[in-house]
C-alpha positions in Angstrom: 112.4 99.1 111.5 110.9 99.2 115.1 109.4 96.0 116.2 107.0 95.5 119.3 107.6 91.5 119.6 105.1 90.6 122.3 101.4 91.9 121.8 98.3 90.3 123.1 95.5 91.6 120.8 92.4 90.9 123.1 91.3 94.2 122.9 91.1 94.9 118.9 88.0 95.5 117.9 88.5 92.8 114.9 88.1 90.0 117.7 86.6 91.8 120.5 83.0 90.7 121.6 81.5 90.7 125.4 81.5 86.8 125.8 84.8 86.5 124.8 86.0 89.7 126.9 84.2 88.0 129.9 86.5 84.9 129.1 89.5 87.0 129.2 88.7 88.9 131.9 87.9 85.8 134.5 91.1 83.7 133.1 93.4 86.2 131.8 92.8 88.5 134.7 92.2 91.4 132.7 90.8 95.0 134.0 88.2 97.3 132.4 89.6 97.4 128.8 87.4 98.4 126.1 87.7 97.5 122.1 90.2 99.7 119.9 89.7 100.1 116.3 92.3 100.1 114.0 92.9 103.5 113.8 93.4 104.0 117.4 95.8 101.0 117.7 97.9 102.8 114.7 97.9 106.1 116.3 99.5 104.4 119.6 102.0 102.5 117.7 102.9 105.8 115.6 103.0 107.5 118.8 106.0 105.0 119.5 107.2 104.9 115.7 106.7 101.5 116.0 106.5 99.8 112.7 105.3 96.3 113.4 103.6 94.2 116.3 103.9 90.6 116.8 100.7 88.9 117.9 100.3 85.9 120.4 97.4 83.9 120.4 97.5 81.5 123.2 95.5 78.2 123.4 94.1 77.4 126.7 91.5 74.9 125.8 92.3 72.2 128.3 93.4 74.5 131.5 90.4 76.9 130.6 88.2 75.7 127.8 89.0 78.8 125.2 91.9 80.9 123.6 93.2 83.9 124.2 92.7 85.1 120.5 93.2 82.1 118.0 95.5 81.4 115.5 92.9 82.4 113.0 91.7 85.4 114.4 95.7 86.6 114.4 96.2 85.5 111.0 93.2 87.5 109.9 94.6 90.7 111.5 97.8 90.1 109.5 95.9 89.6 106.5 94.0 92.8 106.8 97.3 95.0 107.9 100.2 92.8 106.6 102.5 96.0 106.6 102.0 96.4 110.5 101.4 92.8 112.0 103.2 89.6 112.3 101.1 86.7 113.4 102.5 83.7 115.8 100.6 80.4 116.7 99.6 78.9 119.5 98.6 75.5 120.6 97.7 73.6 123.9 100.6 70.9 124.2 98.4 68.6 126.1 95.9 68.3 123.0 95.9 65.0 121.0 95.9 67.2 117.6 98.7 69.5 118.8 101.0 68.8 115.9 98.5 68.9 113.4 97.0 72.4 114.7 100.7 73.7 114.7 101.4 72.6 111.4 98.0 74.0 109.8 98.8 77.7 111.4 102.4 77.7 109.8 101.5 76.2 106.6 98.0 77.7 106.0 97.9 80.9 108.2 101.5 81.8 107.7 102.5 82.0 111.4 106.1 82.6 111.9 106.6 81.0 115.1 105.0 79.6 118.3 103.9 80.7 121.4 103.5 78.7 124.4 102.7 79.7 128.2 103.9 76.8 130.6 102.3 78.2 133.8 99.0 78.8 132.2 98.8 76.0 129.8 100.2 74.0 132.9 103.7 71.9 131.4 107.1 71.9 131.5 109.1 72.9 128.7 110.7 69.4 129.2 107.8 67.5 129.2 107.4 64.7 126.4 104.0 66.4 125.1 106.2 69.2 123.7 108.8 66.7 122.0 106.8 66.4 118.8 106.4 70.6 118.9 110.1 70.8 118.8 110.4 68.2 116.3 108.3 70.1 114.1 109.6 73.6 114.8 113.1 72.3 114.1 112.1 70.6 110.9 110.3 74.1 109.6 112.8 76.4 111.2 110.5 78.2 113.1 111.2 80.0 116.7 109.5 79.5 120.0 108.2 82.0 122.3 107.7 80.9 125.7 106.1 83.2 128.9 108.7 83.2 131.4 109.2 84.6 135.1 106.2 86.3 136.7 102.5 85.2 135.3 100.0 87.7 136.2 97.3 85.3 135.0 95.3 83.5 137.8 95.7 80.0 138.4 99.2 80.5 136.7 101.7 79.1 139.0 105.0 80.9 138.4 107.6 77.5 138.9 106.8 76.2 135.2 108.1 79.9 134.1 111.2 79.9 135.9 114.1 80.4 133.1 115.9 77.4 134.6 112.8 75.1 133.9 113.1 75.9 130.2 117.0 75.1 130.1 116.8 71.4 129.3 114.8 72.6 125.9 117.3 75.0 125.3 120.0 72.7 125.7 118.5 69.7 124.0 117.2 71.8 121.1 120.0 74.2 119.7 118.8 74.8 116.2 115.5 76.2 117.6 115.7 79.9 118.9 113.8 80.4 122.2 112.8 83.7 123.3 111.8 83.8 127.3 109.3 86.8 127.6 109.8 89.1 130.1 113.6 89.0 131.2 111.9 86.1 133.0 111.3 88.8 135.6 112.1 88.4 138.6 114.8 85.9 137.5 117.0 88.8 135.4 120.1 86.9 136.3 119.3 83.4 135.6 118.0 84.8 132.4 121.4 86.5 131.7 123.0 83.2 132.6 121.0 81.5 129.9 121.8 84.0 127.3 125.4 83.8 127.7 125.4 79.9 127.9 123.1 79.1 125.0 123.5 81.2 122.0 120.0 80.1 120.8 118.6 81.8 124.0 116.5 85.3 123.9 114.5 87.3 125.8 112.5 90.5 125.9 112.2 94.0 127.5 108.4 93.7 128.4 109.1 93.6 132.4 106.8 94.4 134.7 107.6 98.0 136.2 106.7 99.2 139.3 108.1 102.4 139.2 108.3 104.4 135.8 109.2 102.8 132.7 112.4 104.5 132.6 113.1 103.6 136.2 112.4 99.9 135.4 114.5 100.2 132.3 117.5 101.6 134.1 117.3 99.1 136.9 117.2 96.2 134.6 119.9 97.6 132.6 122.3 99.0 135.0 121.4 97.4 138.5 119.8 93.9 137.6 122.9 93.6 135.2 125.8 95.5 135.0 125.9 98.8 133.0 127.9 97.0 129.9 126.8 93.6 130.0 124.3 94.0 127.5 126.4 95.6 124.7 129.5 93.4 125.6 127.8 89.7 126.3 124.4 89.2 124.3 123.5 92.4 122.6 122.0 90.3 119.6 119.6 88.1 121.9 117.3 90.9 123.6 114.2 92.1 121.7 112.3 95.3 122.4 108.6 94.2 123.8 105.4 95.6 125.8 103.4 93.0 126.7 100.4 95.1 125.4 97.5 95.8 126.4 99.4 95.2 130.2 101.5 98.1 129.2 102.2 100.4 126.8 104.6 100.1 123.9 105.9 104.0 123.5 106.4 104.1 127.3 108.7 101.2 127.7 110.4 101.9 124.2 110.9 105.9 125.8 112.5 103.9 128.8 114.9 102.1 126.4 115.9 105.2 124.6 116.8 107.0 127.6 119.4 104.2 128.5 122.0 105.9 126.4 122.9 103.2 124.4 124.9 103.2 121.3 123.5 103.4 118.1 124.2 99.6 117.3 122.8 98.5 120.4 119.7 100.2 120.3 118.9 99.4 116.7 119.3 95.8 117.3 117.2 96.0 120.7 114.3 97.6 119.0 113.9 96.0 115.8 116.8 94.0 114.7 117.3 91.4 116.7 113.2 90.5 116.4 113.3 90.3 112.9 116.6 87.8 113.0 114.6 86.0 115.2 111.7 85.3 113.1 114.4 84.5 110.2 114.4 88.0 108.6 117.1 90.5 107.7 117.3 93.4 110.0 
């Protein structure tokens, strides 16, 4: 199974409306994008032979006054097409009811993990507001997905997204699996160091590409890292992801496939690692 583990459903017609898109454009930094019906979404997924998308909502109520897709919206998409989507949940950690919101998403909306964005939500991973959230995720065996590295969004300073700003959470909660998105680019080697040191540290391939996706993946896997680092040291800790709608999944997947990775490494990165991250067998 091939899984795109990081997708923003902001352009999905099922949740798209002009008022919300204006909010996305102002606070998320989206350009000219129109709504996509399911037939278009599935055609694009099928173009890359992608079986499932992980849908990432984001609660920015205290920083922006809204959501970039709600937990309920993502759950409804999964309810309509359970064979194509898996929903995560989000909550603004500054909310007084943060644990209640997240527990509801896990128990009633069947969210498979939690998604946070330190830069946009304006917190650090080791802040006290996260402690009850970590306790809940550890109790329920739910993984956590953090945005990491460069953040495109307006009013989102990158320092809280630095991978070393997330290290204490990795160290203090070894039973929780953490995925730091975007290979924490441009801090790729810091991300590599975390994966070597912490077996509960994961990352994904949704890296900003300034050249073609093929050139970007080539640089990531053979220049920013040594050419055999991935296979030898953390083959089970990297997930395939696109960061759609900013980037197209089939293009990034094509770049990965042209790396010449062995079959077991390719199988792990394109789907096996994502399924294990949420507690399913590959």
